[in-house]
Every structure is written in C-alpha cells, then in structure tokens.
N, C-alpha and C positions, 0 to 999 in steps of 0.2 A: 504493499499499498504505500501511496506518495501523498504528501502533505505540503501544498505550495500556496503561495500567495496568487491570488488570480482576480479577473476582472469578469463580471457577468456582460455579455455581450448580446444576450438576447434571453427574453423571459415572457411567458405567458402567465398572466396573473390567473386567469380563469381556469386554466388546466394545470397550473402550478409547476410547470416544467421549462426549462431553457439550457442554455450553455454558458459556460465561462472559460476563458482561456488563461491558463497560468502563464505567470511572467517569463519564467525562463524557457518554456515548451510551449511550442506552435502547434498545440491539439486542441480540440473541442472537447471538453468534459460535459457529459449529460447530467444535469441536475434534475432529479424529479422528487419535488417535495412530497408528494403522495406516498414514496417509498421510504422517505427518511421520516424519523421521529421528531418533526419540526413544525408542529401545527402552528405555532405562533410566527413563524418566521415570514417575512414578505422581503422578497428581492426585485431588484429594478435595475434594468440596463445602467452600465457604468458603476454598480456597486463593487466594492472591494471585499474581498473574502479569503479566508482560507478555506482552499477546497481539499479534501482528502479522497482520494480516488483510486479505482483499480483498473487494470485492462481487462477484457473479456472478449473474446472473439473479434480481435482488432478494434474494438472501441473503448472509449473511456467513460467510466460510470462514476458519479460521486457517490462515496459512502457517508460523508459528512460534510457539513458546510457550517462555517462559523464567520459571522459579520466581523469586519475589522473596524 
C-alpha cells in the first residue's frame, strides 16, 4: 500500500466517487467514498489529501483518504 499527498482532479458529489493524482506519480487513483468508511467526508476538485492506495488489475484504488 502507498500513502502520498495528492490533489482531487475530478469528483461527483452525487455518486461520491472521483479521482486524485499523487504529487510524485502521474497516475489516476479512483476514490469511491461509498466503499470507504467516511460518510462525513466531502471532496471537491482541487482539494489536497493524503491518499492511501493499492494497485489491482492495472488500476489504482484508494483504500483511505485523509484531507490535508
């Protein structure tokens, strides 16, 4: 698992998912707040976060998101 500072690049408030790009790695990390235990968390484009993520089947998935 990796934990890096990232910026939210796209987020759908209604569906509670979007993407963030870590500062030092140019990959899109999928953030699905429906799968994380964060019912109170609200994200917007441009927000800075710590994102913990893992790779599965060639894609990157957030396992935790912490606002900065």
